[in-house]
C-alpha positions, 0 to 999 in steps of 0.5 A, spaced: 286 587 106 292 583 104 297 588 107 293 588 113 294 581 114 301 580 115 301 586 120 296 582 124 300 576 124 306 580 126 302 583 132 300 577 134 306 573 134 309 579 138 304 579 143 305 571 144 313 572 144 312 577 149 307 573 153 312 567 153 317 572 155 313 574 161 311 567 163 318 565 163 321 570 167 315 569 172 317 562 172 324 563 173 323 569 178 319 564 182 324 558 182 329 563 184 325 565 190 323 558 192 331 556 192 332 562 196 328 560 201 330 553 201 337 555 201 335 559 208 333 553 211 339 549 209 343 554 212 340 553 219 342 546 218 335 543 216 334 538 211 329 540 205 330 533 201 329 526 203 336 525 201 338 531 206 333 528 211 336 521 211 343 524 213 340 529 218 336 523 221 341 520 226 344 513 224 346 509 230 353 506 230 353 498 228 350 494 234 347 500 238 340 501 234 335 499 239 330 498 233 334 491 232 333 489 239 325 491 239 325 487 233 327 481 237 323 482 243 317 483 238 319 476 235 319 473 241 312 475 244 307 470 245 300 471 244 295 466 249 289 466 245 285 461 249 287 465 256 285 472 252 277 472 255 280 472 262 287 476 261 286 484 262 289 489 258 292 484 253 285 480 253 278 482 254 278 482 262 277 488 266 282 490 271 279 491 278 278 499 280 284 503 282 287 501 289 283 494 289 288 488 289 288 483 283 283 477 284 287 471 285 286 467 279 287 474 275 294 475 278 296 467 277 294 468 270 298 474 269 304 471 272 303 465 267 303 470 261 309 474 263 313 468 265 311 466 257 313 472 255 319 473 259 325 473 254 321 479 250 320 483 256 327 483 258 329 485 251 324 491 251 327 493 258 334 492 254 332 497 248 329 502 253 336 503 255 339 504 249 341 511 246 339 510 239 333 508 235 332 508 228 327 504 225 326 507 218 333 505 215 332 509 208 329 515 207 332 518 200 327 515 195 320 517 197 316 511 194 320 506 198 319 509 205 318 504 211 314 506 217 314 502 223 307 498 224 303 499 230 300 492 232 307 489 235 308 496 239 301 495 242 302 488 244 309 490 247 306 496 251 300 492 254 306 487 256 309 492 260 303 495 263 301 488 266 308 487 268 308 494 272 301 493 275 302 486 277 309 488 280 305 494 284 300 489 286 305 484 289 308 490 293 314 491 288 315 498 287 322 498 284 320 493 279 313 496 277 317 503 276 322 499 272 316 497 267 313 504 267 320 507 265 321 501 260 314 503 257 315 510 257 322 509 253 318 505 248 314 511 247 320 515 247 324 511 242 319 511 237 317 518 237 323 520 234 321 517 227 320 522 222 313 523 218 306 524 221 303 517 220 308 514 225 308 520 230 301 520 231 300 513 231 305 513 237 301 518 241 296 513 244 301 509 247 303 514 252 296 514 254 296 506 255 302 507 260 299 513 264 293 508 265 298 503 268 302 508 272 295 510 275 294 503 277 301 502 280 301 509 284 294 506 287 297 500 289 305 501 291 308 507 294 314 509 290 320 511 294 324 518 292 329 514 287 323 511 283 319 517 283 325 521 280 326 515 275 319 515 273 319 523 273 325 523 268 322 518 263 316 522 263 320 529 261 324 525 256 318 522 253 314 529 253 321 532 249 321 526 244 314 528 242 315 535 239 312 535 233 318 540 229 322 534 227 315 531 224 314 538 220 321 538 217 320 531 215 313 532 212 316 538 208 322 534 205 317 529 203 313 534 199 318 538 197 321 531 194 314 530 191 313 536 187 321 536 185 319 529 182 313 532 178 316 538 176 322 533 173 316 529 169 317 523 174 312 519 177 309 522 183 311 518 189 306 513 192 303 512 199 307 511 205 308 504 206 307 501 213 311 495 215 311 491 221 317 487 224 315 481 221 315 483 214 307 485 213 306 491 209 300 495 209 298 502 205 296 508 209 
């Protein structure tokens, strides 16, 4: 019995060593397979980590970031709480059916609201015409991602809706078309943001703009140039809504999270959402 015990111990030790070797070989092979796939993605010019995504996501030249102008517009927006029950779109009042004129009192109230927010709306138009927009300024650390909030963008979209509807009601087809283009531009600019949460949050604003466009077309006849501008803005907005960038960004995020866990670091927290006034929310 005493001679068999060392043999059994040696056999058990050999089995453990063999299993350990197989496990190490398996992990190494798996690691190499994953790295090979990541290298293939890199060779195609796509990012696989947040640091790479930060470099890949276009950085606007100094002074040419539309997000800065949007921030100014949001800061200048004025909410008229007392008039909210009588204001459509931004308040609780209902617009007349498409094709029908605005009631005189509603038209005057909308005019006052637009006049109060004249500076903010002018900045929204300016931002739309800018070629670059990047709100998320730092992507290389997974726990400190910043995504644009939604309340400011919703109000801005409503302001442009009202501008378009009011202009069309007064027969100003050119002004109405410009307001629609600016509203579509806001959707297009923010649809360029990476990650699923801000991307999906942006999509309802296209529906809001479509609603305003229906009212415009029912009250004003846009000429050929105005129709081309609106059509081009619609096409550009549709192109910016492509989900491929979102999927790439989410892949880079998750790859970063798994790498941190593998390295024994604290897993990344939830995506931090911050509006342009510095209020933060988790979601």
